[in-house]
N, C-alpha and C positions, 0 to 999 in steps of 0.2 A: 738351523737352516735360517730360521726368519733372524737370527740375530748377525748372521754373516753377511746376509742381503741388506741389511740396514746398513750393514760398514762397507756393503757394495764389496765383498771380500768375494768374488766368483770364482777363484780356486777353491775355497772354501764351501761354499757351495756345490759347486760340480762333487767335489770328491764326498760330501754328505750324499746326492745325489748318486752318485753311485753306489755306494755304500748301500741306498735303501733296496736296488733292486736285489742284489740276492738274499737279503733279509725278508724282504714281501715275498719272493717266489718258496724260501724256505717256510714261511708260516704259511702261506697258501699250501702248503703240500701235509701241514699235520691235521688237515682236515676243516669242517667248517668254521667260520670265524664266530668267537663272540659279541655279545654287545659290547664289549670294554675295549674288545679288538678293533670294531665296526667303527668305533667312535674314535680310537686312536687314529687309524686310517685318514679318518675324514677329517682329523686336524692336520696331520700329514699332509693330505693331498692340497688342505687349504692353503698351508702355507709354501709347498710346492709353487702352487698357481702364483701366488703373493710374490714369490722369488722370481719365476718365470717372468711375470710381469717388471719388475724392478731390472731384470737383465735388459728386457725389450726396450725399458724404458733407457736407460741407460747408455745400449747401442745406437739407439735413433741419437741420442744427443753427441755422443764420439762420432758416429758418422756427419752432424751437421757440422762440427765443429774442423773434422778433417776436410769436410767439402770445403768451407770456408779457407782453410789453411789452404787449400790447392787452387782455389779462385787466387788468392792473393800472393799466390807462391814468389811470383817476380817483384812483387814490392817487398817482400819480406828477404828476399837476396839484393835487391839493390840498396836496401837499407843497411842490411850487414855487409855490404862492398864499402857504402858509404861511410858508416860508422869505423869500421877498419883502417879506411885512407887517414879518417880525419884524426883518430886517437892513436895512430902511430907517433907522430913528432911529440905527443905529450909523454906517452909510455918512455923514449929516449932520454 
């Protein structure tokens, strides 16, 4: 999970988190957790929090970029239309 989050591979993070749910439920049904299991669970929890934080930061960055693009949509369209009409004679 940590490596996937570091690569911003959000699909992989999601797959791993979804796989954790049934695995944790199965472990919990086996009885009390051992010290080693609790330690491992804490590591997983820490990685999950870090991955969720990284995803939230990436989401904010993407939202900001999309908002910037929305705010400048008219300029992008005008530039594209101008570039298209200016390049047509060159391409012929």
